[in-house]
MDTraj code that builds the backbone (N, CA, C; nanometers):
import mdtraj as md
import numpy as np

residues = "MET ALA VAL ASP PHE ASP ALA LEU ASP LEU ILE LYS VAL GLY VAL SER SER ALA VAL PHE SER SER LEU ILE ASN VAL GLY TRP SER ALA TRP ASN LYS LYS GLN GLU ARG LYS LEU ASP VAL LEU LYS GLU GLN LYS ARG ILE ASN HIS VAL PHE LEU GLU VAL ALA LEU GLN LEU GLU SER PHE ALA HIS ARG CYS SER VAL HIS ILE ASN GLU ILE GLU THR GLN VAL SER TYR ALA LYS GLN PHE HIS ASP ASP SER GLY PHE ALA SER LEU THR PRO VAL THR PHE GLU PHE SER PRO GLU PRO GLU TRP THR GLU LEU PRO ILE ASP PHE THR ALA LYS ILE LYS VAL LEU PRO LYS GLN PHE ALA ASP SER ASN LYS TRP ILE LEU GLU ALA TYR GLU TYR TRP ALA ASP THR PHE ASP ALA LEU ASP LEU ASP VAL GLU ARG LEU ALA PHE TYR GLY LYS LYS ALA CYS GLU GLU ALA VAL SER ILE ARG ARG LYS ILE GLY ALA GLY ASP GLY GLN MET GLY ALA SER ILE ALA ASN PHE GLU ALA VAL PHE ARG SER ARG ARG LYS ARG LEU GLU THR ASP GLU ASP ALA GLY ILE ILE PRO GLU LEU LYS GLU LEU LEU ALA SER GLU GLN PRO SER".split()
xyz = np.array([
    [0.0864, -0.1201, 0.0000],
    [0.0000, 0.0000, 0.0000],
    [0.0894, 0.1243, 0.0000],
    [0.0668, 0.2088, -0.0927],
    [0.1497, 0.3291, -0.1049],
    [0.1095, 0.4312, 0.0004],
    [0.2094, 0.4960, 0.0572],
    [0.1845, 0.6005, 0.1576],
    [0.1639, 0.7331, 0.0880],
    [0.0550, 0.7993, 0.1279],
    [0.0241, 0.9314, 0.0699],
    [0.1000, 1.0371, 0.1507],
    [0.2219, 1.0706, 0.1036],
    [0.3041, 1.1665, 0.1768],
    [0.2418, 1.3045, 0.1829],
    [0.1691, 1.3383, 0.0790],
    [0.1026, 1.4692, 0.0811],
    [0.0013, 1.4750, 0.1942],
    [-0.0705, 1.3637, 0.2109],
    [-0.1717, 1.3590, 0.3179],
    [-0.1050, 1.3678, 0.4547],
    [0.0096, 1.2970, 0.4702],
    [0.0814, 1.3013, 0.5974],
    [0.1312, 1.4418, 0.6274],
    [0.1799, 1.5078, 0.5252],
    [0.2265, 1.6453, 0.5459],
    [0.1134, 1.7359, 0.5911],
    [-0.0032, 1.7147, 0.5305],
    [-0.1177, 1.7963, 0.5694],
    [-0.1571, 1.7711, 0.7145],
    [-0.1481, 1.6412, 0.7539],
    [-0.1815, 1.6070, 0.8927],
    [-0.0816, 1.6727, 0.9878],
    [0.0475, 1.6658, 0.9525],
    [0.1502, 1.7271, 1.0367],
    [0.1281, 1.8774, 1.0504],
    [0.0979, 1.9379, 0.9372],
    [0.0717, 2.0820, 0.9400],
    [-0.0479, 2.1128, 1.0279],
    [-0.1529, 2.0316, 1.0158],
    [-0.2737, 2.0538, 1.0950],
    [-0.2468, 2.0374, 1.2433],
    [-0.1730, 1.9299, 1.2773],
    [-0.1401, 1.9065, 1.4185],
    [-0.0532, 2.0195, 1.4725],
    [0.0468, 2.0578, 1.3931],
    [0.1369, 2.1654, 1.4362],
    [0.0598, 2.2954, 1.4577],
    [-0.0329, 2.3221, 1.3660],
    [-0.1135, 2.4441, 1.3783],
    [-0.1999, 2.4393, 1.5028],
    [-0.2572, 2.3211, 1.5291],
    [-0.3441, 2.3055, 1.6473],
    [-0.2637, 2.3252, 1.7751],
    [-0.1424, 2.2642, 1.7794],
    [-0.0559, 2.2788, 1.8972],
    [-0.0140, 2.4236, 1.9145],
    [0.0251, 2.4861, 1.8058],
    [0.0673, 2.6267, 1.8110],
    [-0.0464, 2.7164, 1.8585],
    [-0.1653, 2.6900, 1.8035],
    [-0.2827, 2.7683, 1.8431],
    [-0.3139, 2.7489, 1.9900],
    [-0.2999, 2.6210, 2.0341],
    [-0.3258, 2.5911, 2.1749],
    [-0.2260, 2.6637, 2.2644],
    [-0.0993, 2.6638, 2.2233],
    [0.0032, 2.7324, 2.3014],
    [-0.0240, 2.8825, 2.3101],
    [-0.0688, 2.9389, 2.1982],
    [-0.1022, 3.0817, 2.1972],
    [-0.2169, 3.1097, 2.2935],
    [-0.3189, 3.0236, 2.2881],
    [-0.4351, 3.0431, 2.3770],
    [-0.3959, 3.0317, 2.5231],
    [-0.3105, 2.9316, 2.5533],
    [-0.2644, 2.9144, 2.6914],
    [-0.1847, 3.0363, 2.7357],
    [-0.0943, 3.0816, 2.6493],
    [-0.0127, 3.1980, 2.6815],
    [-0.0959, 3.3233, 2.7000],
    [-0.1922, 3.3413, 2.6107],
    [-0.2803, 3.4587, 2.6189],
    [-0.3632, 3.4558, 2.7471],
    [-0.4135, 3.3369, 2.7783],
    [-0.4928, 3.3226, 2.9008],
    [-0.4089, 3.3530, 3.0239],
    [-0.2839, 3.3015, 3.0260],
    [-0.1950, 3.3258, 3.1399],
    [-0.1627, 3.4750, 3.1521],
    [-0.1383, 3.5402, 3.0388],
    [-0.1083, 3.6840, 3.0398],
    [-0.2270, 3.7633, 3.0926],
    [-0.3486, 3.7254, 3.0471],
    [-0.4693, 3.7940, 3.0937],
    [-0.4884, 3.7795, 3.2438],
    [-0.4652, 3.6569, 3.2937],
    [-0.4804, 3.6339, 3.4372],
    [-0.3785, 3.7149, 3.5169],
    [-0.2563, 3.7242, 3.4632],
    [-0.1529, 3.8028, 3.5292],
    [-0.1913, 3.9501, 3.5345],
    [-0.2442, 4.0009, 3.4235],
    [-0.2871, 4.1412, 3.4203],
    [-0.4031, 4.1657, 3.5154],
    [-0.4947, 4.0700, 3.5218],
    [-0.6083, 4.0832, 3.6128],
    [-0.5620, 4.0863, 3.7579],
    [-0.4627, 3.9997, 3.7884],
    [-0.4089, 3.9996, 3.9249],
    [-0.3426, 4.1328, 3.9577],
    [-0.2709, 4.1890, 3.8591],
    [-0.2082, 4.3196, 3.8801],
    [-0.3131, 4.4271, 3.9075],
    [-0.4213, 4.4236, 3.8297],
    [-0.5291, 4.5215, 3.8487],
    [-0.5939, 4.5049, 3.9850],
    [-0.6120, 4.3792, 4.0256],
    [-0.6719, 4.3529, 4.1569],
    [-0.5827, 4.4058, 4.2684],
    [-0.4511, 4.3853, 4.2531],
    [-0.3565, 4.4351, 4.3531],
    [-0.3595, 4.5874, 4.3578],
    [-0.3637, 4.6514, 4.2415],
    [-0.3691, 4.7976, 4.2364],
    [-0.4968, 4.8521, 4.2987],
    [-0.6086, 4.7858, 4.2698],
    [-0.7366, 4.8278, 4.3275],
    [-0.7349, 4.8140, 4.4796],
    [-0.6787, 4.7023, 4.5275],
    [-0.6711, 4.6794, 4.6716],
    [-0.5806, 4.7820, 4.7384],
    [-0.4657, 4.8126, 4.6745],
    [-0.3751, 4.9119, 4.7309],
    [-0.4381, 5.0502, 4.7316],
    [-0.5127, 5.0811, 4.6275],
    [-0.5812, 5.2100, 4.6218],
    [-0.6830, 5.2213, 4.7342],
    [-0.7555, 5.1138, 4.7587],
    [-0.8557, 5.1143, 4.8660],
    [-0.7880, 5.1345, 5.0014],
    [-0.6770, 5.0619, 5.0237],
    [-0.6054, 5.0739, 5.1503],
    [-0.5450, 5.2134, 5.1647],
    [-0.4964, 5.2701, 5.0540],
    [-0.4410, 5.4058, 5.0586],
    [-0.5449, 5.5080, 5.1017],
    [-0.6693, 5.4847, 5.0641],
    [-0.7760, 5.5749, 5.1079],
    [-0.7981, 5.5646, 5.2586],
    [-0.7781, 5.4462, 5.3151],
    [-0.7872, 5.4310, 5.4606],
    [-0.6720, 5.5068, 5.5272],
    [-0.5509, 5.4926, 5.4706],
    [-0.4363, 5.5688, 5.5212],
    [-0.4650, 5.7193, 5.5160],
    [-0.5211, 5.7647, 5.4038],
    [-0.5494, 5.9073, 5.3885],
    [-0.6509, 5.9550, 5.4913],
    [-0.7483, 5.8733, 5.5196],
    [-0.8479, 5.9101, 5.6212],
    [-0.7807, 5.9310, 5.7563],
    [-0.6870, 5.8433, 5.7904],
    [-0.6135, 5.8583, 5.9162],
    [-0.5334, 5.9881, 5.9146],
    [-0.4652, 6.0150, 5.8043],
    [-0.3852, 6.1377, 5.7929],
    [-0.4719, 6.2624, 5.8088],
    [-0.5870, 6.2633, 5.7460],
    [-0.6758, 6.3792, 5.7535],
    [-0.7241, 6.4035, 5.8961],
    [-0.7538, 6.2956, 5.9675],
    [-0.7998, 6.3119, 6.1055],
    [-0.6864, 6.3593, 6.1958],
    [-0.5652, 6.3116, 6.1703],
    [-0.4501, 6.3599, 6.2458],
    [-0.4273, 6.5087, 6.2201],
    [-0.4402, 6.5495, 6.0953],
    [-0.4230, 6.6906, 6.0604],
    [-0.5311, 6.7774, 6.1230],
    [-0.6519, 6.7272, 6.1262],
    [-0.7617, 6.8019, 6.1888],
    [-0.7344, 6.8222, 6.3371],
    [-0.6876, 6.7171, 6.4027],
    [-0.6530, 6.7285, 6.5455],
    [-0.5412, 6.8297, 6.5652],
    [-0.4369, 6.8217, 6.4834],
    [-0.3235, 6.9133, 6.4959],
    [-0.3680, 7.0582, 6.4759],
    [-0.4556, 7.0800, 6.3798],
    [-0.5061, 7.2158, 6.3549],
    [-0.5821, 7.2682, 6.4770],
    [-0.6643, 7.1837, 6.5379],
    [-0.7387, 7.2259, 6.6569],
    [-0.6435, 7.2580, 6.7717],
    [-0.5363, 7.1789, 6.7827],
    [-0.4361, 7.2068, 6.8857],
    [-0.3732, 7.3441, 6.8653],
    [-0.3382, 7.3740, 6.7415],
    [-0.2749, 7.5019, 6.7100],
    [-0.3684, 7.6187, 6.7409],
    [-0.4920, 7.6046, 6.7004],
    [-0.5908, 7.7101, 6.7268],
    [-0.6094, 7.7304, 6.8762],
    [-0.6154, 7.6204, 6.9507],
    [-0.6393, 7.6308, 7.0951],
    [-0.5201, 7.6916, 7.1675],
    [-0.4004, 7.6653, 7.1182],
    [-0.2825, 7.7308, 7.1758],
    [-0.2980, 7.8824, 7.1654],
    [-0.3386, 7.9305, 7.0497],
    [-0.3581, 8.0748, 7.0301],
    [-0.4673, 8.1286, 7.1226],
    [-0.5732, 8.0530, 7.1383],
    [-0.6830, 8.0960, 7.2267],
    [-0.6358, 8.1062, 7.3715],
    [-0.5625, 8.0066, 7.4166],
    [-0.5127, 8.0081, 7.5546],
    [-0.4185, 8.1265, 7.5759],
    [-0.3248, 8.1438, 7.4851],
    [-0.2270, 8.2510, 7.5013],
    [-0.2921, 8.3885, 7.4975],
    [-0.3964, 8.4013, 7.4153],
    [-0.4695, 8.5293, 7.4100],
    [-0.5397, 8.5569, 7.5425],
    [-0.6057, 8.4562, 7.5976],
    [-0.6778, 8.4734, 7.7243],
    [-0.5821, 8.4960, 7.8410],
    [-0.4691, 8.4272, 7.8394],
    [-0.3705, 8.4457, 7.9467],
    [-0.3134, 8.5868, 7.9411],
    [-0.2806, 8.6349, 7.8222],
    [-0.2275, 8.7700, 7.8074],
    [-0.3292, 8.8739, 7.8562],
    [-0.4550, 8.8545, 7.8209],
    [-0.5612, 8.9471, 7.8629],
    [-0.5769, 8.9451, 8.0147],
    [-0.5769, 8.8232, 8.0708],
    [-0.5974, 8.8101, 8.2155],
    [-0.4848, 8.8769, 8.2936],
    [-0.3618, 8.8610, 8.2461],
    [-0.2486, 8.9214, 8.3163],
    [-0.2474, 9.0736, 8.3015],
    [-0.2916, 9.1213, 8.1872],
    [-0.2901, 9.2655, 8.1628],
    [-0.4018, 9.3369, 8.2373],
    [-0.5198, 9.2750, 8.2384],
    [-0.6376, 9.3436, 8.2965],
    [-0.6863, 9.2787, 8.4259],
    [-0.6100, 9.1794, 8.4748],
    [-0.6470, 9.1106, 8.5986],
    [-0.7909, 9.0590, 8.5925],
    [-0.8207, 8.9988, 8.4799],
    [-0.9557, 8.9468, 8.4570],
    [-0.9425, 8.8097, 8.3896],
    [-0.9714, 8.7049, 8.4668],
    [-0.9588, 8.5698, 8.4122],
    [-1.0936, 8.5084, 8.3743],
    [-1.1957, 8.5923, 8.3602],
    [-1.3275, 8.5406, 8.3258],
    [-1.3292, 8.4722, 8.1887],
    [-1.2361, 8.5119, 8.1017],
    [-1.2321, 8.4533, 7.9678],
    [-1.1901, 8.3064, 7.9674],
    [-1.1286, 8.2612, 8.0773],
    [-1.0863, 8.1211, 8.0830],
    [-1.2048, 8.0258, 8.0716],
    [-1.3193, 8.0705, 8.1163],
    [-1.4381, 7.9845, 8.1135],
    [-1.4822, 7.9524, 7.9712],
    [-1.4414, 8.0360, 7.8778],
    [-1.4831, 8.0151, 7.7381],
    [-1.3918, 7.9169, 7.6640],
    [-1.2823, 7.8779, 7.7272],
    [-1.1879, 7.7867, 7.6625],
    [-1.2446, 7.6446, 7.6608],
    [-1.2590, 7.5897, 7.5429],
    [-1.3126, 7.4537, 7.5267],
    [-1.1980, 7.3575, 7.4992],
    [-1.1787, 7.2584, 7.5872],
    [-1.0659, 7.1654, 7.5693],
    [-1.0703, 7.0931, 7.4352],
    [-0.9544, 7.0648, 7.3829],
    [-0.9428, 6.9877, 7.2589],
    [-0.9533, 6.8395, 7.2917],
    [-1.0337, 6.7679, 7.2156],
    [-1.0431, 6.6232, 7.2315],
    [-0.9697, 6.5551, 7.1159],
    [-0.9260, 6.4349, 7.1413],
    [-0.8534, 6.3592, 7.0404],
    [-0.9176, 6.2215, 7.0290],
    [-0.9917, 6.2020, 6.9228],
    [-1.0523, 6.0724, 6.8956],
    [-1.0691, 6.0573, 6.7452],
    [-1.0642, 5.9346, 6.7006],
    [-1.0846, 5.9080, 6.5588],
    [-1.2331, 5.8824, 6.5353],
    [-1.2947, 5.9768, 6.4675],
    [-1.4377, 5.9663, 6.4423],
    [-1.4691, 6.0226, 6.3032],
    [-1.5178, 5.9349, 6.2123],
    [-1.5450, 5.7924, 6.2341],
    [-1.4166, 5.7108, 6.2446],
    [-1.4270, 5.5957, 6.3088],
    [-1.3114, 5.5081, 6.3230],
    [-1.2688, 5.4554, 6.1858],
    [-1.1416, 5.4725, 6.1509],
    [-1.0925, 5.4131, 6.0254],
    [-1.0998, 5.2601, 6.0318],
    [-1.0888, 5.1978, 5.9177],
    [-1.0867, 5.0515, 5.9120],
    [-0.9461, 5.0044, 5.9509],
    [-0.9203, 5.0034, 6.0808],
    [-0.7864, 4.9726, 6.1297],
    [-0.7363, 4.8362, 6.0835],
    [-0.8276, 4.7387, 6.0717],
    [-0.7859, 4.6033, 6.0345],
    [-0.7299, 4.5965, 5.8923],
    [-0.7519, 4.7005, 5.8142],
    [-0.6983, 4.7042, 5.6783],
    [-0.5525, 4.7508, 5.6752],
    [-0.5048, 4.8027, 5.7880],
    [-0.3723, 4.8642, 5.7922],
    [-0.2737, 4.7759, 5.8678],
    [-0.1428, 4.7936, 5.8425],
    [-0.0417, 4.7139, 5.9129],
    [-0.0540, 4.7287, 6.0640],
    [-0.0357, 4.6199, 6.1355],
    [-0.0606, 4.6207, 6.2796],
    [0.0380, 4.7107, 6.3538],
    [0.1642, 4.7183, 6.3082],
    [0.2602, 4.8051, 6.3760],
    [0.2221, 4.9516, 6.3608],
    [0.1731, 4.9874, 6.2424],
    [0.1271, 5.1241, 6.2190],
    [0.0045, 5.1537, 6.3051],
    [-0.0910, 5.0632, 6.3052],
    [-0.2147, 5.0818, 6.3814],
    [-0.1855, 5.0986, 6.5301],
    [-0.0976, 5.0149, 6.5832],
    [-0.0641, 5.0224, 6.7255],
    [-0.0035, 5.1575, 6.7601],
    [0.0817, 5.2082, 6.6712],
    [0.1494, 5.3361, 6.6961],
    [0.0517, 5.4532, 6.6939],
    [-0.0452, 5.4504, 6.6033],
    [-0.1375, 5.5632, 6.5884],
    [-0.2523, 5.5580, 6.6897],
    [-0.3052, 5.4386, 6.7119],
    [-0.4217, 5.4276, 6.8004],
    [-0.3906, 5.4640, 6.9449],
    [-0.2641, 5.4565, 6.9838],
    [-0.2274, 5.4866, 7.1219],
    [-0.2191, 5.6373, 7.1480],
    [-0.2118, 5.7186, 7.0432],
    [-0.1936, 5.8627, 7.0614],
    [-0.3052, 5.9292, 7.1424],
    [-0.4341, 5.9004, 7.1147],
    [-0.5388, 5.9629, 7.1967],
    [-0.5266, 5.9303, 7.3457],
    [-0.4863, 5.8078, 7.3785],
    [-0.4686, 5.7698, 7.5194],
    [-0.3534, 5.8466, 7.5811],
    [-0.2444, 5.8600, 7.5078],
    [-0.1301, 5.9355, 7.5586],
    [-0.1677, 6.0818, 7.5809],
    [-0.2470, 6.1361, 7.4908],
    [-0.2941, 6.2745, 7.5032],
    [-0.3795, 6.2898, 7.6283],
    [-0.4670, 6.1933, 7.6530],
    [-0.5534, 6.1968, 7.7717],
    [-0.4728, 6.1761, 7.8997],
    [-0.3748, 6.0862, 7.8961],
    [-0.2911, 6.0625, 8.0141],
    [-0.2122, 6.1877, 8.0502],
    [-0.1677, 6.2606, 7.9493],
    [-0.0953, 6.3848, 7.9746],
    [-0.1852, 6.4860, 8.0439],
    [-0.3113, 6.4888, 8.0062],
    [-0.4071, 6.5782, 8.0707],
    [-0.4253, 6.5415, 8.2180],
    [-0.4277, 6.4106, 8.2469],
    [-0.4393, 6.3661, 8.3867],
    [-0.3192, 6.4141, 8.4667],
    [-0.2004, 6.4104, 8.4063],
    [-0.0806, 6.4577, 8.4743],
    [-0.0938, 6.6066, 8.5067],
    [-0.1465, 6.6831, 8.4126],
    [-0.1636, 6.8268, 8.4346],
    [-0.2651, 6.8531, 8.5460],
    [-0.3731, 6.7772, 8.5473],
    [-0.4737, 6.7941, 8.6527],
    [-0.4151, 6.7634, 8.7903],
    [-0.3278, 6.6644, 8.7987],
    [-0.2618, 6.6334, 8.9253],
    [-0.1666, 6.7461, 8.9647],
    [-0.0975, 6.8006, 8.8665],
    [-0.0091, 6.9143, 8.8943],
    [-0.0904, 7.0330, 8.9453],
    [-0.2054, 7.0556, 8.8866],
    [-0.2935, 7.1655, 8.9278],
    [-0.3425, 7.1454, 9.0708],
    [-0.3598, 7.0203, 9.1059],
    [-0.4072, 6.9902, 9.2417],
    [-0.2990, 7.0132, 9.3461],
    [-0.1727, 6.9857, 9.3099],
    [-0.0667, 6.9868, 9.4108],
    [0.0245, 7.1094, 9.4062],
    [0.0565, 7.1601, 9.2867],
    [0.1526, 7.2701, 9.2861],
    [0.1261, 7.3779, 9.1820],
    [0.0547, 7.3493, 9.0772],
    [0.0362, 7.4460, 8.9691],
    [-0.0851, 7.5349, 8.9941],
    [-0.0700, 7.6660, 8.9657],
    [-0.1877, 7.7527, 8.9698],
    [-0.2541, 7.7514, 8.8318],
    [-0.3550, 7.8333, 8.8130],
    [-0.4294, 7.8324, 8.6864],
    [-0.3399, 7.8660, 8.5680],
    [-0.2539, 7.9653, 8.5851],
    [-0.1646, 8.0036, 8.4754],
    [-0.0651, 7.8919, 8.4433],
    [-0.0137, 7.8277, 8.5490],
    [0.0774, 7.7157, 8.5279],
    [0.0088, 7.6038, 8.4504],
    [-0.1140, 7.5711, 8.4910],
    [-0.1872, 7.4609, 8.4278],
    [-0.2133, 7.4893, 8.2801],
    [-0.2489, 7.6145, 8.2499],
    [-0.2726, 7.6510, 8.1106],
    [-0.1424, 7.6458, 8.0307],
    [-0.0341, 7.6838, 8.0958],
    [0.0974, 7.6772, 8.0326],
    [0.1332, 7.5321, 7.9982],
    [0.1050, 7.4435, 8.0918],
    [0.1310, 7.3012, 8.0694],
    [0.0423, 7.2464, 7.9577],
    [-0.0809, 7.2971, 7.9519],
    [-0.1716, 7.2487, 7.8478],
    [-0.1243, 7.2936, 7.7095],
    [-0.0677, 7.4125, 7.7030],
    [-0.0096, 7.4587, 7.5762],
    [0.1006, 7.3625, 7.5320],
    [0.1819, 7.3195, 7.6274],
    [0.2889, 7.2233, 7.5959],
    [0.2302, 7.0915, 7.5455],
    [0.1256, 7.0465, 7.6108],
    [0.0615, 6.9211, 7.5698],
    [0.0062, 6.9327, 7.4282],
    [-0.0594, 7.0416, 7.3997],
    [-0.1154, 7.0639, 7.2661],
    [-0.0055, 7.0703, 7.1605],
    [0.1043, 7.1363, 7.1938],
    [0.2150, 7.1492, 7.0986],
    [0.2824, 7.0144, 7.0755],
    [0.3043, 6.9401, 7.1835],
    [0.3752, 6.8126, 7.1719],
    [0.2962, 6.7127, 7.0867],
    [0.1695, 6.6951, 7.1199],
    [0.0903, 6.5947, 7.0479],
    [0.0417, 6.6465, 6.9125],
    [0.0243, 6.7773, 6.9017],
    [-0.0082, 6.8334, 6.7708],
    [0.1047, 6.8127, 6.6731],
    [0.2287, 6.8363, 6.7205],
    [0.3472, 6.8151, 6.6351],
    [0.3608, 6.6678, 6.5980],
    [0.3385, 6.5809, 6.6940],
    [0.3479, 6.4371, 6.6669],
    [0.2442, 6.3956, 6.5626],
    [0.1229, 6.4476, 6.5750],
    [0.0182, 6.4163, 6.4774],
    [0.0564, 6.4644, 6.3384],
    [0.1145, 6.5834, 6.3313],
    [0.1600, 6.6367, 6.2018],
    [0.2658, 6.5467, 6.1399],
    [0.3617, 6.5048, 6.2204],
    [0.4699, 6.4206, 6.1701],
    [0.4165, 6.2884, 6.1150],
    [0.3214, 6.2296, 6.1862],
    [0.2639, 6.1029, 6.1402],
    [0.1839, 6.1248, 6.0114],
    [0.1114, 6.2362, 6.0042],
    [0.0330, 6.2653, 5.8842],
    [0.1236, 6.2864, 5.7631],
    [0.2339, 6.3580, 5.7831],
    [0.3301, 6.3798, 5.6744],
    [0.3868, 6.2468, 5.6267],
    [0.4216, 6.1603, 5.7216],
    [0.4766, 6.0288, 5.6872],
    [0.3766, 5.9475, 5.6058],
    [0.2503, 5.9526, 5.6439],
    [0.1465, 5.8787, 5.5712],
    [0.1321, 5.9334, 5.4297],
    [0.1258, 6.0644, 5.4177],
    [0.1085, 6.1261, 5.2856],
    [0.2235, 6.0902, 5.1915],
    [0.3438, 6.0885, 5.2450],
    [0.4585, 6.0508, 5.1622],
    [0.4484, 5.9051, 5.1191],
    [0.4018, 5.8217, 5.2093],
    [0.3908, 5.6787, 5.1811],
    [0.2931, 5.6512, 5.0671],
    [0.1829, 5.7261, 5.0640],
    [0.0791, 5.6991, 4.9642],
    [0.0798, 5.7999, 4.8498],
    [0.1750, 5.8931, 4.8508],
    [0.1840, 5.9921, 4.7436],
    [0.0659, 6.0876, 4.7414],
    [0.0274, 6.1355, 4.8608],
    [-0.0916, 6.2206, 4.8717],
    [-0.0596, 6.3687, 4.8808],
    [0.0609, 6.4090, 4.8482],
    [0.0937, 6.5513, 4.8448],
    [0.1125, 6.6120, 4.9827],
    [0.1065, 6.7436, 4.9880],
    [0.1326, 6.8207, 5.1086],
    [0.0027, 6.8462, 5.1835],
    [0.0063, 6.8291, 5.3155],
    [-0.1128, 6.8524, 5.3971],
    [-0.1328, 6.9964, 5.4385],
    [-0.0443, 7.0872, 5.3984],
    [-0.0593, 7.2298, 5.4304],
    [-0.0653, 7.2542, 5.5811],
    [0.0285, 7.1941, 5.6565],
    [0.0289, 7.2087, 5.8020],
    [0.1426, 7.2988, 5.8504],
    [0.2027, 7.3748, 5.7589],
    [0.3180, 7.4566, 5.7942],
    [0.2917, 7.5556, 5.9063],
    [0.1758, 7.6219, 5.9045],
    [0.1451, 7.7228, 6.0069],
    [0.1312, 7.6583, 6.1439],
    [0.0665, 7.5437, 6.1482],
    [0.0493, 7.4737, 6.2761],
    [0.1830, 7.4268, 6.3306],
    [0.2652, 7.3697, 6.2438],
    [0.3969, 7.3214, 6.2870],
    [0.4806, 7.4379, 6.3402],
    [0.4742, 7.5519, 6.2736],
    [0.5480, 7.6704, 6.3199],
    [0.5006, 7.7123, 6.4586],
    [0.3709, 7.7012, 6.4831],
    [0.3149, 7.7352, 6.6131],
    [0.3674, 7.6410, 6.7217],
    [0.3717, 7.5121, 6.6896],
    [0.4220, 7.4137, 6.7862],
    [0.5709, 7.4362, 6.8136],
    [0.6463, 7.4656, 6.7075],
    [0.7897, 7.4873, 6.7235],
    [0.8177, 7.6104, 6.8094],
    [0.7318, 7.7098, 6.8003],
    [0.7494, 7.8299, 6.8830],
    [0.7367, 7.7947, 7.0310],
    [0.6440, 7.7065, 7.0629],
    [0.6295, 7.6602, 7.2014],
    [0.7547, 7.5844, 7.2439],
    [0.8047, 7.4984, 7.1573],
    [0.9254, 7.4223, 7.1893],
    [1.0435, 7.5158, 7.2169],
    [1.0569, 7.6195, 7.1339],
    [1.1695, 7.7124, 7.1517],
    [1.1615, 7.7837, 7.2864],
    [1.0407, 7.8251, 7.3237],
    [1.0257, 7.8960, 7.4516],
    [1.0594, 7.8054, 7.5691],
    [1.0265, 7.6762, 7.5560],
    [1.0558, 7.5827, 7.6662],
    [1.2038, 7.5477, 7.6702],
    [1.2691, 7.5456, 7.5559],
    [1.4138, 7.5236, 7.5550],
    [1.4833, 7.6358, 7.6327],
    [1.4420, 7.7591, 7.6061],
    [1.5011, 7.8740, 7.6751],
    [1.4746, 7.8657, 7.8248],
    [1.3559, 7.8226, 7.8610],
    [1.3211, 7.8112, 8.0024],
    [1.4101, 7.7090, 8.0723],
    [1.4354, 7.5971, 8.0059],
    [1.5186, 7.4930, 8.0653],
    [1.6652, 7.5347, 8.0761],
    [1.7066, 7.6280, 7.9891],
    [1.8450, 7.6760, 7.9953],
    [1.8730, 7.7492, 8.1260],
    [1.7709, 7.8125, 8.1810],
    [1.7882, 7.8883, 8.3048],
    [1.7343, 7.8144, 8.4266],
    [1.6500, 7.7140, 8.4031],
    [1.5913, 7.6399, 8.5150],
    [1.5668, 7.4954, 8.4726],
    [1.6607, 7.4087, 8.5116],
    [1.6500, 7.2675, 8.4739],
    [1.5286, 7.1996, 8.5368],
    [1.4794, 7.2555, 8.6457],
    [1.3653, 7.1967, 8.7159],
    [1.2332, 7.2638, 8.6795],
    [1.2323, 7.3358, 8.5689],
    [1.1094, 7.4052, 8.5277],
    [0.9954, 7.3056, 8.5094],
    [0.8764, 7.3489, 8.5467],
    [0.7588, 7.2625, 8.5344],
    [0.7155, 7.2497, 8.3893],
    [0.7541, 7.1421, 8.3278],
    [0.7208, 7.1142, 8.1877],
    [0.6678, 6.9714, 8.1810],
    [0.5704, 6.9454, 8.0958],
    [0.5159, 6.8101, 8.0888],
    [0.6285, 6.7109, 8.0593],
    [0.6243, 6.5935, 8.1219],
    [0.7379, 6.4998, 8.1121],
    [0.7792, 6.4635, 7.9705],
    [0.6818, 6.4400, 7.8807],
    [0.7185, 6.3949, 7.7464],
    [0.7919, 6.5027, 7.6677],
    [0.7529, 6.6286, 7.6881],
    [0.8236, 6.7370, 7.6190],
    [0.9606, 6.7600, 7.6819],
    [0.9670, 6.7504, 7.8131],
    [1.0950, 6.7683, 7.8816],
    [1.1943, 6.6615, 7.8366],
    [1.1463, 6.5396, 7.8230],
    [1.2314, 6.4298, 7.7762],
    [1.2790, 6.4539, 7.6327],
    [1.1876, 6.5023, 7.5483],
    [1.2239, 6.5305, 7.4097],
    [1.3309, 6.6382, 7.4027],
    [1.3118, 6.7471, 7.4759],
    [1.4079, 6.8564, 7.4717],
    [1.5429, 6.8137, 7.5309],
    [1.5389, 6.7289, 7.6329],
    [1.6629, 6.6799, 7.6930],
    [1.7408, 6.5935, 7.5952],
    [1.6675, 6.5184, 7.5122],
    [1.7326, 6.4299, 7.4157],
    [1.8032, 6.5080, 7.3048],
    [1.7657, 6.6345, 7.2888],
    [1.8280, 6.7184, 7.1864],
    [1.9632, 6.7723, 7.2309],
    [1.9867, 6.7679, 7.3617],
    [2.1118, 6.8224, 7.4149],
    [2.2277, 6.7281, 7.3827],
    [2.3437, 6.7839, 7.3479],
    [2.4609, 6.6980, 7.3209],
    [2.5023, 6.6229, 7.4449],
    [2.5355, 6.4962, 7.4267],
    [2.5743, 6.4121, 7.5417],
    [2.7171, 6.4410, 7.5844],
])
top = md.Topology()
chain = top.add_chain()
for i, resn in enumerate(residues, 1):
    res = top.add_residue(resn, chain, resSeq=i)
    for name in ("N", "CA", "C"):
        top.add_atom(name, md.element.get_by_symbol(name[0]), res)
traj = md.Trajectory(xyz[None], top)
């Protein structure tokens, strides 16, 4: 029986074409799945970045309130000392620090979450320290002075964390320069105070920070 070589060639060509086509389809499918996974990762990162941004915005809002309240306290203290009238102190509304609404903390890295979520408690604990000082040794002016330090210390910390978050997610500048300048002015005044009186009544966390700046 004679072999039809032309027929065999056609079969080989057909098989080769089928295999080649199959390989193309497999490759195309794999490429599509890879692209889809990339898109899914980008979408997930974008969603998480929005959670980061929400945290940054709330930190900035707190820092801004701290800066404003520092100005309010200093204005009332200056007025009271000049005119011997402290009635304006009653109008001072304390700054609160809470995340509202609560961000989706579980979406964020646990080390980051632990570092940020503890700030409101530290802010409140500092207030308790000031209230104890007011009970035992500080007068009204001293207590308000200490509160200015507390506002500056935690306001600055909030700004720093917000800046770090914005850089991480590429969210631009938070426009907190004026607030930071206000906090730094408080720091400078306390540095000068410590130069002449190492035992000056300053909140512990700020005193520790300023001490760490001194050359060993």
